[in-house]
RODO-2510 file (C-alpha; in nm, 4 decimals, decimal comma):
residues 64
     n   res          X          Y          Z
     1     m   -13,3822     2,3878     8,3517
     2     n   -13,3075     2,0538     8,4840
     3     i   -13,1070     2,0250     8,7783
     4     l   -12,9793     1,7176     8,5317
     5     n   -12,9698     1,8441     8,2512
     6     l   -12,7410     2,1278     8,3538
     7     l   -12,4944     1,9176     8,5077
     8     i   -12,4550     1,7155     8,1681
     9     s   -12,4487     1,9962     7,9539
    10     d   -12,2043     2,2600     8,1353
    11     h   -11,8817     2,2526     8,1873
    12     t   -11,9163     2,5108     8,4782
    13     f   -12,1613     2,3714     8,6666
    14     r   -12,0020     2,0229     8,6271
    15     t   -11,6989     2,1133     8,7251
    16     v   -11,8452     2,2555     9,0543
    17     a   -12,0479     2,0189     9,1341
    18     l   -11,7109     1,7814     9,1087
    19     g   -11,5064     1,9855     9,3344
    20     c   -11,7705     2,0227     9,5480
    21     s   -11,8512     1,6771     9,6558
    22     l   -11,4592     1,5414     9,6346
    23     l   -11,3967     1,8352     9,8894
    24     g   -11,6839     1,7195    10,0748
    25     m   -11,5540     1,3118    10,0915
    26     v   -11,1848     1,4704    10,1133
    27     l   -11,3538     1,6749    10,4765
    28     r   -11,5305     1,3737    10,5658
    29     n   -11,2497     1,1482    10,6312
    30     t   -11,0731     1,4437    10,7765
    31     w   -11,3374     1,4975    11,0302
    32     m   -11,3365     1,1251    11,1079
    33     f   -10,9322     1,0872    11,1892
    34     c   -10,9628     1,4213    11,3887
    35     r   -11,2642     1,3008    11,5685
    36     f   -11,0909     0,9513    11,6926
    37     t   -10,7630     1,1404    11,7339
    38     k   -10,8554     1,4202    11,9612
    39     n   -10,7090     1,2378    12,2484
    40     k   -10,3441     1,1659    12,0895
    41     s   -10,2974     1,5302    11,9777
    42     l   -10,0598     1,6849    12,2057
    43     l    -9,8851     1,4019    12,1544
    44     g    -9,8386     1,4258    11,7863
    45     d    -9,7722     1,8331    11,8736
    46     a    -9,4960     1,7340    12,0654
    47     v    -9,3417     1,4880    11,8389
    48     s    -9,3658     1,7169    11,5618
    49     h    -9,1956     2,0395    11,7516
    50     a    -8,9339     1,8020    11,8836
    51     s    -8,8403     1,6830    11,5187
    52     l    -8,8935     2,0337    11,4109
    53     p    -8,4801     2,1321    11,4399
    54     g    -8,3512     1,8109    11,3315
    55     v    -8,4971     1,8995    10,9888
    56     c    -8,4055     2,2249    10,9918
    57     l    -8,0316     2,1582    11,0455
    58     a    -8,0282     1,8874    10,7839
    59     f    -8,2353     2,1584    10,5650
    60     f    -7,9246     2,3874    10,6105
    61     y    -7,6294     2,0774    10,6204
    62     l    -7,7526     1,9608    10,3220
    63     q    -7,7552     2,3359    10,1721
    64     m    -7,4251     2,4127    10,1966
***
């Protein structure tokens, strides 16, 4: 069976092909972002860990 015919006629094959294509595009963009910000990862970790107590306190404050 021809792949193009299968892509047009089979719903399962079309769904899997579309999902793999979208996943590939998203991961390519994510990889490029991580590649260019590799040296800044420690700064991001420091900022996220510094803001975590404030987020937790705000969560507990708003729940009461």
